[in-house]
N, C-alpha and C positions, 0 to 999 in steps of 0.2 A: 471539416476542415481543421486542423488544427493552427490557431495564433501565432503566430510568427512576429514578433517585435525588435527592432535594434535597442542597444544597450541607453541611447541617449532617451528614450521614452521611458525610462526608468524612472527618471526627475517626475512625471505626472503619475506619482502612488494613487490617487484618488480615482482615477479612471484605470489603470492597473487594476485595482482592488476591484472596482464595479466589474470589469470586464471578468475576470475571474469567477466572480460569484453568479454573473447573467449568463456564462456557456458554461458552469460546471465542468470545466476544462483546464486544462494546464496551458500557460502561456510561454511559448518558448523564445528566450532572449538569446539574440547575435551579436556576437562581439567582434567586428571588420567580417563580416558574413559568415561565421562560422557558428556553428551552436557553442553555447559558452554556460546557461543557467536556466531555469525552469521556473516558473512563478506560478503557484496556485493557491487558492482557497486553503483554512486549517479546514471544512468541513471535509473540503477533497481529499487533504493529506492525510486525514484521521481515514477516510474510506478505504484508501491504498495501502495504509499501515495496516490495518485489520485486514484485507485481507490478504497482505504479504506473511502476516503472521498465521494465517489457515493456512496458504500455499505452504509455508515452512515447516508447519506441526504433516503436515500431508506428505511431504518430499521424506521425512527424518522418518516416520512407521515405513514408507518405501525402502528405505533405505535400510534400515532396522531388520524388515523381512526377509528380506534380500541376502541380507549379512544372516540372518539362523534360520529361515526358513519360520518359524515359529508363529504360531496365531494364538489367542486368547479368546477365550469363551465369552460372550456378550454378557453373559449372568455375572461372570468373574470382574469383570471391566466394570458392570455397572457398581458392583459391590464394594470395589476399591474405591469409585470416585465417591460414593454415598458416605462409605467410612471418609474419606478424607475430608471431603464438605460440609456436610452434615454430622458429624457424629464430633 
């Protein structure tokens, strides 16, 4: 279940930090009863960012295939990656 806190509770930063690290989930901050901010630990943010980059790469590859219909041989792909990163 998500943690929801009113914006006035942002004054207690130590408690919010402790909750964010302990629960390993975002904390939703409300203002006048409406969702306003999301607070999370840096570790959780990095995890979300990493997953988003992977999802974005998959989405772009799917779009490229939908537009061109072209595929690439796995051996060729690995050879290109090896040349790019290890030579």
